[in-house]
C-alpha positions in Angstrom: 38.4 -60.7 -34.7 34.9 -60.9 -33.7 32.0 -59.3 -35.9 28.7 -60.8 -34.9 27.0 -62.6 -31.5 23.7 -63.8 -31.4 22.1 -64.8 -28.0 20.3 -64.2 -24.9 20.3 -60.8 -23.2 21.9 -62.1 -18.9 22.5 -58.7 -17.5 22.3 -55.1 -18.4 24.8 -53.1 -16.2 25.7 -49.7 -16.7 26.9 -48.8 -20.6 27.2 -52.8 -21.4 24.9 -55.7 -21.7 26.2 -59.1 -21.2 24.9 -61.9 -24.0 25.1 -65.6 -23.6 26.2 -67.6 -26.6 26.6 -71.5 -26.6 27.1 -71.1 -22.8 29.5 -68.2 -23.3 29.1 -64.8 -22.0 30.3 -61.5 -23.6 30.4 -58.4 -22.4 29.1 -55.5 -24.9 29.7 -52.0 -25.1 27.0 -49.9 -25.5 25.8 -46.1 -24.8 23.7 -46.1 -21.4 20.3 -45.6 -22.5 20.4 -48.0 -25.4 21.6 -50.9 -23.7 18.5 -51.3 -21.6 16.1 -51.3 -24.9 17.7 -54.5 -25.7 15.9 -57.9 -23.9 15.6 -61.5 -24.5 17.0 -63.0 -27.5 19.3 -60.2 -29.9 21.4 -60.3 -32.5 24.7 -57.8 -32.5 27.0 -56.5 -34.8 30.5 -56.0 -33.1 33.7 -54.0 -33.5 36.1 -55.8 -31.3 38.9 -53.4 -29.6 42.0 -55.1 -28.2 44.5 -53.5 -26.5 47.6 -54.0 -24.0 45.7 -55.0 -21.2 42.0 -55.6 -22.5 39.3 -56.7 -24.9 36.3 -54.7 -25.3 33.6 -55.6 -27.6 31.2 -52.4 -28.8 28.2 -53.6 -30.3 25.3 -52.5 -33.1 22.1 -53.3 -34.6 22.7 -53.1 -37.9 25.8 -53.9 -40.1 25.3 -50.0 -41.9 25.7 -48.9 -38.0 28.6 -51.0 -37.4 30.3 -49.9 -40.8 29.7 -45.4 -39.9 31.5 -46.8 -37.1 34.6 -48.3 -38.8 34.7 -44.7 -40.6 34.4 -42.9 -37.7 37.2 -44.5 -35.5 39.1 -44.0 -38.9 38.9 -40.2 -38.0 42.1 -39.0 -36.2 40.5 -38.2 -32.3 37.6 -40.2 -32.5 37.6 -43.2 -30.2 35.4 -46.4 -30.5 33.1 -44.8 -27.3 32.8 -41.4 -29.1 31.9 -43.0 -32.4 29.2 -45.3 -31.1 27.3 -42.3 -29.1 27.3 -40.6 -32.6 26.0 -43.6 -34.4 23.0 -44.2 -31.6 22.5 -40.5 -31.4 19.8 -40.5 -34.3 18.9 -43.5 -36.7 21.3 -44.2 -39.0 19.8 -42.1 -41.8 19.8 -38.4 -40.1 23.2 -39.4 -38.2 24.7 -39.5 -42.5 22.3 -36.8 -43.3 23.6 -34.6 -40.3 27.4 -35.5 -41.2 26.8 -34.8 -44.4 24.4 -31.7 -43.9 27.5 -30.2 -41.5 25.1 -30.0 -38.9 27.6 -28.4 -35.7 24.8 -28.2 -33.1 23.9 -31.9 -34.0 26.7 -33.4 -33.8 28.5 -31.4 -31.0 25.3 -31.9 -28.4 26.6 -36.1 -28.2 28.4 -36.5 -25.1 32.2 -36.0 -25.6 32.4 -34.6 -29.2 33.8 -31.1 -29.4 33.4 -28.2 -31.8 37.1 -29.2 -33.5 36.3 -32.9 -33.8 32.7 -32.2 -35.1 34.1 -30.3 -37.9 37.4 -33.0 -38.6 34.2 -35.7 -38.6 32.3 -33.6 -41.6 35.4 -32.8 -43.6 36.6 -36.1 -44.0 33.6 -38.2 -44.3 31.2 -35.7 -46.4 32.4 -36.8 -49.7 32.5 -40.5 -48.5 28.6 -40.8 -47.8 27.6 -38.8 -50.3 29.1 -41.9 -52.5 27.7 -44.8 -50.9 24.6 -45.9 -52.5 21.5 -45.4 -50.8 22.4 -42.1 -49.3 20.4 -39.6 -51.6 21.0 -36.3 -51.8 18.2 -33.9 -51.7 15.9 -32.4 -54.0 17.6 -29.0 -54.6 14.5 -27.2 -55.7 12.7 -28.1 -52.5 16.2 -26.9 -50.6 15.9 -23.9 -51.9 12.5 -23.0 -51.8 12.5 -24.0 -47.6 15.5 -21.6 -47.9 13.4 -19.0 -49.7 10.8 -19.7 -46.8 13.3 -18.5 -44.1 14.7 -22.0 -43.3 18.4 -22.6 -42.1 19.9 -24.6 -44.9 21.1 -27.0 -42.9 17.9 -27.7 -41.2 16.4 -27.9 -44.6 18.6 -30.3 -45.5 18.0 -32.6 -42.4 14.3 -32.0 -43.0 14.5 -33.5 -46.9 16.8 -36.1 -46.0 15.2 -39.3 -46.4 12.4 -38.0 -48.3 12.0 -39.8 -51.4 9.7 -38.4 -53.8 10.1 -37.6 -57.4 7.6 -34.1 -57.0 9.0 -31.3 -55.8 5.6 -30.3 -53.7 5.6 -33.7 -52.1 9.2 -33.4 -50.7 8.6 -29.4 -49.6 5.2 -30.2 -47.9 6.9 -33.7 -46.0 9.9 -31.1 -44.9 7.7 -29.5 -43.4 5.9 -31.3 -41.3 9.0 -32.4 -40.1 10.2 -28.8 -39.2 7.2 -28.1 -37.7 8.2 -31.0 -34.8 
């Protein structure tokens, strides 16, 4: 199974790239707006799907994206294209934070992801993501303060995700800046 390719982008197609490595061109599927961001030399992590009559490579820019992809396609009803669209909908940290926060609006905004599929993702991945090293839970005092200021809990959690400050007051300030955007 192929899991990595490094080479030069030869061509941008609709929803794919052709990456040349050692004289061989690999067609790597990527969501349409993202595919055009890759030019010149690239290094991509891959997931290979083998079907009865075809093989398809799905590309990712980091191993963290690929690992989340593997978790997503393990959920009934989530296919590789849908999982890839979820991954590229935001930064990997924000995608994980949205899943942990149960942000239904953000996930259903991804084309092809409905309410039932999003709920399945929340149920099946919320605990698994919380146990991952490097995925921090939000500062509960800061979360309570933001909720007290009138923000929805999921919005406050999303704003606090990725903020790693020991001081609650600074966490609140940083989250308020994010919420104001």
